[in-house]
N, C-alpha and C positions, 0 to 999 in steps of 0.2 A: 115220676116219668123216667123211663130208661133213656139214657143218653146214647145216641147213635155213635158207634165207633168210627173214627176217621181212618181212612185207608192211607197208608204210607207207600208212596211209589218211589222206587229207587231206579234210576236209569244208569246202567253200567255201560260205559263205552269200552267194551272188551276188545282186546287186540284181535284183528282178523288175520287169517292165514294169508301169506303173501302168494298171490296168484299170478305174479309177473311171468315166471317161467312157464306156467301152465298155458297162459295166453300165447306166449311165444311159440310153444310147441304146437298149439292148435293152429296158429297162423302158418307156421312152417308146413304142417301136414296138408292143409288146404292148398297152400301155394304150390307145393311140390306136385300134388295131384293135378291141379290145373295146368302147371307148367309142362308136365309130362304129356297131358292131353294135347297141348299146343304143339309140342315137338313131334308127337305122333302124327298129327294132321299135316304138319309141314313135311316130314320126311316121306310120308306116303303119297304126297303130291309132287315131290321134287323129282329131279332127274336121277337121283340116287336109286330110286326104286322103279325106274322105267323098265317095262317088260319087253320081250321080243316083238309084241304087237304095237309098240310105240306108246302105249298108255301107261300112266303111273299106277302104282298099286292101289291107290284109293279108288280110281275109276274102275279098274278090273274087279275090285271087291264089291263095290256098290252095284255095278251093272252086271256082275256075274259073268264077265267075259273070260274066255279061254285065253291065257296069256300068250299063246302061240298063234292066235287067230286075229287077223286084222279086221276090226268091226266095220261094217258098211253103214251107209246113212240110215238104212232101215233099222239096223241094230241100235244106232244112237237114238232114233226116234222112240224106241221101246224103253229107253232108260230115262228116268226122271231128271237126272242132273245133266244129260246130254241132249235132251229134246230141244229141237230148234224152234224158237218162238218167232213169229213173223214180225217184221218191221213194217210200219205203215208209211208208204210213199205218197206224197201229195203233189199235184200239179195244178196250177192256176195260171191264167195269163197275167203278165206283169201289169198290163193296163187293159181295161175293159174294151171290148170291140164296139165301135160306134159307126153309125151310118152305113149299113150294109143290108143286103138281102140274102146273100149266101156267103159264108166264110168258113174256112176250115183251117185246121192246124195239124201237122204231122208230129208224132212223138214216138219215142223209143221205149220199149218195155224191157227192163232188166229181168234176170232170172237166174236160177241155179245153173252152174256149169255142168255140161254133160258128163265130164269126167268124175264128178262127185257121186252121182247116182243116176241109174237109168229110170228109176221111179221117183218122180218129183211131186211134192204136194201142190194142190191147186192154188192159184193166186187170184182170189176174188177181187173184183173191182166194182166200186160204186161211183156213179157219175151223176152230178146234178148241174142244172143250168139256171140262168136267170135271163129273161128276154123282156125288154121294154119297147113298146111301139107307140106311135102317136094315136092310132086307132086300133081296136082289137084285130088281131091277125092270127091266122093259123101258122104254126111253125113246126119244124121237125128238128130233133136233137139226135144225131146219128153217130155211131161208132163203127169204124171199118177196120178190118185186119190188114196186114201188109200187102195182101193180094188184091185189096180193094173190095173185098166181099163184106157186105153189111153183117155185123154180128149183134147189134142191138140198136133199137130205134124207139124214140118217144115222140108221139104227135100230140101237140097241145095247142092252146089258144091263149095269147097274151092277155086277153081281157077276161078270162075265166077266173072265177073266184077260187076254184079248187085245183088250179093248175100247179102241180108240184115238180114237174120236170125231173124225173128220177129214172135212172137206168142201173141195172145190176147185171154184171157178167160173172158167171160162175168161175171161170178160169181164164187168165190172160197168159198165153204162152210167151216165152221170151222171143223178142223180135224187134225189128226196126220198121219205121214208117207206118205205124198205126195212124188212123185219122180220127179226129173229133170234128164234127161239122154241125153248124147251125144254119138252117134254111128257113126263110120266112116269106109269106106272100106279100107283106108290106115291109117298107124300110124299117130296120131295127135302129132305134135311137141309141140303145145301149144293151150289150149282151155280154155275158160272162159264163164261165163254167168252172167246175171243180171236180178233179179226179182223185180218188183215194183207192190205193191198191195195197193188199197184203203181199209183202215180198219175202221170199225165203232164199237165203244165200248158201244154206247147207252147213254153215258154221254155227254150232250151238251158241246160244246167247251167253251162257256162263263159262264157256271154254274158249281158249284161243286155238290157233292153227296147229299147235304142238300138243293139244289135248292136255294142257296144264291148267289146273283149276285157278281161275282168276276172280271168281266171285261175281255176283250181280252188280250192276252199275247203279250208283246212287248220285243223283244230281243235287248239288247243294250250292245254291247261290251262283249258278253258272259253272261250277266246277264239277268235273266228272270224276267221281271217286269210286274205288273198288276196295273197301276196307277188309274184305275177306280174301284178298289175294294170298296165295299160299306163302309168299315170302314174308308177309306180315307176321305169320305165326312163328317164324324163327326168332325175330326180335321179341315178340310178345311172350314167347316161352321163357326167355331169360328174364324179362321184366317181371312176369308174374311169379316166377320161382324165387327170385331174390329180393325184389324191391319191397313188398309188403312187410316181410319180417324185418328187413333192414330198417325200414322207416319206423316200425314200432320200437325196435330195440334202440334206435338212435334217440327216440323221444324219451325212453326210460333213462338212458345215459345222460341226456340233457337235464332231466329232472334231478338225477343224482348229483350232477355237476353243480346245479343251483343250490342244492343242499350243502355240498362241500364248501361253497363260497360263503355261506352263512355260518358254517361250523366254527371258524375261528372267533366270530363275534360271540357265539354261545359260550365257548370256553372262557373267553375274557370276562364276560358278565358273571359266569359261575365263580371265577376266581375272586372277583370283586365282592360278591355276596359272602364268600367264604372268609375273606379278610374282614368283612363286617361282623363276623361272629355267628352267622347262620350255619346250620348243618347242611350237608349236601342234599338231604331229602327236602328240607324247607326251601333251599335255594332253587332246586329244580322246579318245585311246585310254584314258587313265586315267578320264575322265568316263563312258566307255561302261559302267562297272560301277556307276555311281551311279543313283539313282532319280529319274526325271523324268516319271513318269506316262505320258501319251499320247505324249511325245517320246522314250521309250526306244528304240523301233525305229529312229527316224531317227538318233539318236546312235550306236547300234550300227552302222547302215549306213555312217555317216561314218567310224567307226573302221575298219571292214573295208576301205573304199576307200583309206584312208590306208595300211593295211598292205600293200596291193597296189602301192603306189608312186605313187598318184595325188597330185598336188600339193594342198596345203591350199586354195589359191584355187579350183581346179576343184571340190573336194569341197563347199565351202560354197555355190558357185554352183549345183551340182546339187541340193543340199538346198533352196535357195530356189526352184528351179523345181518341185520335187516338192510343196512346200507351196503355193506360188503365191499367197500373200496379200500385199497391199501392205505390211503391217507387217513381215513377214519379208524381203521383197524389198528394202525400203529399208534395213533394218539390215544385211543381208548385203552390199548394194552398198557401204555405208560401210566395212564391215570389209575387204572385198576391195580397195578402193582403198587403204586404210591399209596393208594387207599388201604391196601392190605398191610403195607409196611408201617403206615402211620407217618407222622412228620408234617412238614409244611407243604400241604397239597397245593396251596395257591401258587407257589413258584412253579410246580410241575404243570399246572393248568396254563399259566402264562407262557411257559416254554412251549407247550404243545400248541397253543394258539398261534404263537409267533412262527413256529415251524410250519403249521398248516397254511398260514397266510403267505409265507414265503413260497411254498410249493405251488399254491394257486397263482401267485404272481408270475412265477416262472412258466407255468402252463399257459397263462395269458400271453406272455411274451412270445412263447413258441407259436401260439396260434396266430398272433399278429405277423410274425416273421414268415410263417408258412403260407399265409393267405395270398401273398404275391405269387408264390409258386403255383398255388391252386388256380389262380387267375390265368397264369400262363398255360396251364394244362387245359382249361376250358377254352381259352382263346385258340390254342393250337388245334383242338378238336373241331371247333367251329370253322376254322380255315380249311381243315382237311375235309369236313363235310361239305362245305361250299364248293371246293374244287371238284369233289366227286359228283355233286349234283350238276355242276356245269358240264362236266365230261359226259355224264349220262344223258343230259337233256339236249346238249348242242353238238358235242364232238362225235359221239357214237352214231346218232341219226345221220349226221352229215356224211360220215364214211359209208354207212349202210346204203344211203341214197346215191352216193357217187359211183358205186360199183354194182348197182343192182342189175344193170343190163349185162347179158352174157357177152363175153369177148370171143371173137372168132379164133383168136390165137390160143385161147385157154381150153385145153382139151377137156378139162373137168367141168367147164361151163361156169360162167360167172366170174367176175373179177376184172381188175384193170392192171395193165402192165406198165411199170415205171423202170425203164432200162432193163436190167436182168431180173428185176424183182416183180413178182405178181402178187397183187393185193387181192386176196380171196374175198368173196362175199361174206358178210358177218350177220349174225342174228342179234339184234339189239337186246332181246330179252336175256340172252346168255350173259352179256356184259352187265346188265342191270342186276342180275343175280349175284355175280361176283362182287360188284360194287357194294351191294347191300350187305352181303356177308362181311365185307371188309370193314365198313363203318360200324357194324354191330360189334365185331370183335375188338375194334379200336376203342369203342365205348367201354367195353368190359375192362380192358387194360388201363385206359386213362382214368376211369372212375375209381378203380381199385387203388391205383397209385395215389390219387388225390385224397382218398379217405385215409389211407395208411400214413401219408405224410401229415395229415391234419391232426389226427389224434391216435394213430396206431391201431384203429379198429377196422376190421374187415367189413363190419356191418355198415359203417359210414361210407366206405368205398363202394359198396353195392348200391347205396342210395344215390351216389353220384352217377354210377353206371346206369342205373335205371332212368334217371333224368336225361342222360345222353342218348340212350336207346329210344326214349320217347321222342326226343327232338329229331332224331334221324328218321323215325317212322313218319312223323308229321311232314318233314321235308320231302321224303320220297313219295308219299301218298298225294301230296298237293302238287308237286312239280314233276316228278319222274314217272310215276305209274300212270301215264296217259295212254289212251287207246292206241295211238300210233306207235308207241314204244313197246307195249306188252302184247302186241299181236292181234288186236281187234281190227278186223277189216273195216275200211271206210264204207259207209252206207252209200250205194249208188242212188241216182236220182231218176225219177219219172219226169223226163225233160223233153222239151220240144227239139226236134231234129232239124227243123228248117223254119222259114218264116211262114206266115199265113198264106192261104191260096183261096181262089174262088172255084168251087166245084163246078 
């Protein structure tokens, strides 16, 4: 009977090409592309590209406006990013009406100002009511215009099962002293109503009064956020361009630093094995089973290369090229020359190990000394950011509010006079813009200095800068970029204009 041949499987852990730089270049390419996109969106929405018609380049391009023609409200309605969306205004009595036969309430209806547009969209209104009586009773739910003319009426019975008390008005014109009335044949024990109206103010939902892109509003836990406000793309551009590649390269350097910290131990053990009579090849292959932390993979790779017949001198030179740091290159160069010249290599290995350990010790001392200065840089930036946020949130709105009324003595209109000095009216958004640019540029400078002081690498500096920019973006979006400061008008109310009355 023929014996089945056994298969011999040999697994070779072949050295792989180093893709570190390839990954870095790929990250840089993607980051630069996204960063340029952010900067393009920012600059086309900023005042730097404002055209004669008062609109930024982004708006004129998307809406296809003539840069010398000031668009009307009708023009804005035809553009998707400027189209005004209605807000829903609701009015209800604070307390239900009780014990009455006829009762009414006057209320005011807001609307678009006439100077915005001659043609205004309709403002539909829906009114509902609830009437409770001791015995079934006929009642009427009535809406009247400011002239007292009835515009809508519902007649129902409080005892009817299909009584829904519903009114709908196609358009409520802007005006004061509208009336909502409930009249019943029998005494009403409890009555109430609810008015819901679509309101148009002529200011597009996604744009402020200066036609600058501020983005849609997002309500998050009671906070009003506008994450796509054009200013965010200034800081986001720097963050996306530099931070991902800096973070990746800093991780690569951190891994290499951990390898360098274990390198003296490897050289010391190699010298001990040499003193014990083992050849360099056998010594490295034996050390491949030891624990050297981040250096384990490299020692294993050297052992594999030696097992394939590669000379010791070539193996350690390839190791030095893969790590590529001055510390390793210098030590390996010394060992390689000693290996070619012959002699007592163990002394050279011990000397190289001591030299490498001393250099890493000095680097650690430098890092511990510089850490206090880096803390000072971060603290100073935090203080600077805090002061700017307070100025933007408290000081600037206070000044803008104090001189918002025109002064009779100020020919230009607006402002307050203190002695011989006239304080002109200010636009809060202009100062928010300047402040945000300031903290972003400060983050770039402070972060770069922190990284260069820490380890002399620009990549580490950009990592610090990215975190500072991210911190400033969070602070400005949570605290500063509020509707009252970025130009979003306050929503008016559908509110009672006087107390109740008996028709």
